[in-house]
DOPAKOL-973196 format. One line per field, with one value per residue (C-alpha): x, z negated, y negated; residue in one letter. Coordinates in steps of 0.05 Angstrom, whole numbers. Example, Ala and Ser with C-alpha at 12.3 -4.5 7.8 and 13.67 -1.06 7.14 Angstrom:
east	[246 | 273]
up	[-156 | -143]
north	[90 | 21]
r	[a | s]
REM end
This chain:
east	[1906 | 1853 | 1876 | 1830 | 1844 | 1807 | 1807 | 1796 | 1781 | 1783 | 1765 | 1831 | 1830 | 1818 | 1878 | 1923 | 1868 | 1864 | 1940 | 1942 | 1886 | 1912 | 1978 | 1944 | 1904 | 1945 | 1977 | 1908 | 1886 | 1950 | 1947 | 1875 | 1867 | 1877 | 1910 | 1980 | 1997 | 1972 | 1998 | 1970 | 1991 | 1980 | 1968 | 2024 | 1978 | 1923 | 1945 | 1873 | 1870 | 1893 | 1894 | 1895 | 1925 | 1916 | 1925 | 1878 | 1886 | 1814 | 1756 | 1723 | 1778 | 1761 | 1688 | 1703 | 1742 | 1684 | 1639 | 1686 | 1685 | 1751 | 1718 | 1655 | 1703 | 1745 | 1697 | 1644 | 1700 | 1737 | 1675 | 1665 | 1731 | 1706 | 1699 | 1673 | 1645 | 1701 | 1713 | 1734 | 1763 | 1772 | 1828 | 1869 | 1945 | 1952 | 2029 | 2090 | 2149 | 2217]
up	[-2230 | -2190 | -2131 | -2102 | -2039 | -2019 | -1952 | -1959 | -1897 | -1909 | -1872 | -1839 | -1875 | -1944 | -1940 | -1985 | -2032 | -2042 | -2048 | -2101 | -2140 | -2138 | -2163 | -2223 | -2243 | -2221 | -2288 | -2322 | -2273 | -2277 | -2351 | -2354 | -2395 | -2349 | -2290 | -2282 | -2215 | -2170 | -2105 | -2048 | -1975 | -1917 | -1852 | -1803 | -1743 | -1774 | -1834 | -1856 | -1878 | -1945 | -1980 | -2053 | -2075 | -2150 | -2194 | -2252 | -2302 | -2290 | -2248 | -2313 | -2325 | -2258 | -2276 | -2342 | -2302 | -2255 | -2315 | -2351 | -2359 | -2319 | -2259 | -2267 | -2264 | -2205 | -2157 | -2145 | -2130 | -2082 | -2043 | -2028 | -1988 | -1945 | -1870 | -1874 | -1928 | -1969 | -1953 | -2008 | -2012 | -2071 | -2058 | -2088 | -2072 | -2029 | -2023 | -2044 | -1999 | -2025]
north	[-1696 | -1732 | -1776 | -1832 | -1870 | -1930 | -1967 | -2041 | -2085 | -2160 | -2220 | -2246 | -2313 | -2275 | -2230 | -2276 | -2286 | -2208 | -2207 | -2260 | -2235 | -2161 | -2185 | -2218 | -2154 | -2096 | -2084 | -2080 | -2028 | -1989 | -1989 | -1969 | -1903 | -1844 | -1882 | -1854 | -1888 | -1945 | -1971 | -2011 | -2005 | -2056 | -2031 | -2043 | -2055 | -2091 | -2136 | -2146 | -2068 | -2043 | -1978 | -1966 | -1899 | -1884 | -1822 | -1806 | -1753 | -1733 | -1753 | -1776 | -1825 | -1859 | -1857 | -1893 | -1943 | -1955 | -1966 | -2015 | -2089 | -2093 | -2059 | -2105 | -2165 | -2138 | -2106 | -2160 | -2211 | -2168 | -2147 | -2223 | -2217 | -2157 | -2159 | -2085 | -2040 | -2001 | -1932 | -1883 | -1811 | -1770 | -1717 | -1662 | -1656 | -1598 | -1595 | -1636 | -1637 | -1660]
r	[m | f | i | r | i | v | k | l | t | f | k | e | d | k | v | e | n | f | k | t | y | f | s | s | i | k | e | k | i | r | n | f | p | g | c | t | f | l | e | v | y | q | d | k | n | n | p | a | i | f | f | t | y | s | y | w | d | e | e | a | d | l | d | h | y | r | d | s | d | l | f | k | e | v | w | p | y | v | k | t | l | f | a | q | r | a | e | a | w | s | v | d | k | y | i | t | l | k]
REM end
């Protein structure tokens, strides 16, 4: 499993645009081959900051998504809403607590 976390900081007046747009495309991303989990979190202290959290079967699956027509549709639009450049982390799950 491959985990990707992306921090997105939006212009304050573009937050609702992001929420609306993401709602319209989330199922397409979630159902992309190799994606097994997708959630988006909104920061409690700064509502213009969001984090995407996704699981991929393999790193190559994320690479395929990033080369896809879907990503080429999503990313250019989302970038227009940014107040800051996105930050991304690729991580491995270290421990699961239940």
